[in-house]
N, C-alpha and C positions, 0 to 999 in steps of 0.2 A: 075372552080368547082360548081358544081351540089347541092341542099340541100340534098340527101341521102350521098354525101360525108360529108358533115358538121355531118349529124347527125350523121355519121358510126366517126367521128372525136368526137363529144361530148359524144358518149357510150363510147368509147376508156379511152378517160378522168376520166368521171363517173368512170370506172372500175378502172382504177390508183388509182385515188382518195379515192376511197373503201379499196380497198389495204392496200393503207399508213394508212388509219382510224385503220384498223385491226391492223396492224402492231404497231401502236401507242399505243391502247391500251394494246397490249401484252405487250408490252415492260414498259408501267406504271404499269400493274399486276407484272411482273417480279421484276419493281424495289422497290414496296411496299414490294415483298415477300424478295428482297434481304434486305430493310430496316429491317424489322423483324428478317429476323435470323440475320442481324448484332447487333440490339441492346439484343437477347438470347445470343449471344458470349458474346459479353462487361457484361453482367450481370452472364456469366458463370467464367468469367476470373474473374472479382470483387469477386466474392464469393471462390474463388481459394485461391487469392492473401488476401485475411483476413483469411482464411484456414492458408496458410503458416505463418502471423503474428501471428495467434491463439497458432501453432505448434513451432514457436521461442519462443513467449514468455516462453512457455511449457519448450523447449528446457533449455532455460536461467532458469527458476526456479529448474528443476530437478537440473542442473547443480551447482547451488547455494547452494542447501541441499545437494549433495556428498559431495560438495566441505567445505560443514561446518560439516558434520559427518566424514571427513575426519581430520578435523582440530581439533574434538572432539576427536577422537582416537590416534592422533600426541600428544595429550599431556601430562604433564610432570607424570610419574608415579607415582600413591599416589595421585591424587587429586582429588579422587572420587571410586577408586576401592579400595576395600578392601586386608591387608598386609596379 
């Protein structure tokens, strides 16, 4: 193997290493983007869960008020109505 063959091998190896480094950088960038997207989705999910909790609490409150009004309507006649 002469020096030219060795130099070609080094050139080939250098190109492969450069390609691998580019791939690594691309993958690292994609990984950062995916982590950011995951964070955004987790925040959105948390917000939706809080919204659902507020909705459920409002629903319980409304149901309670309706039940109280129905209970008042079903009380004995003459307990507050004019005869």
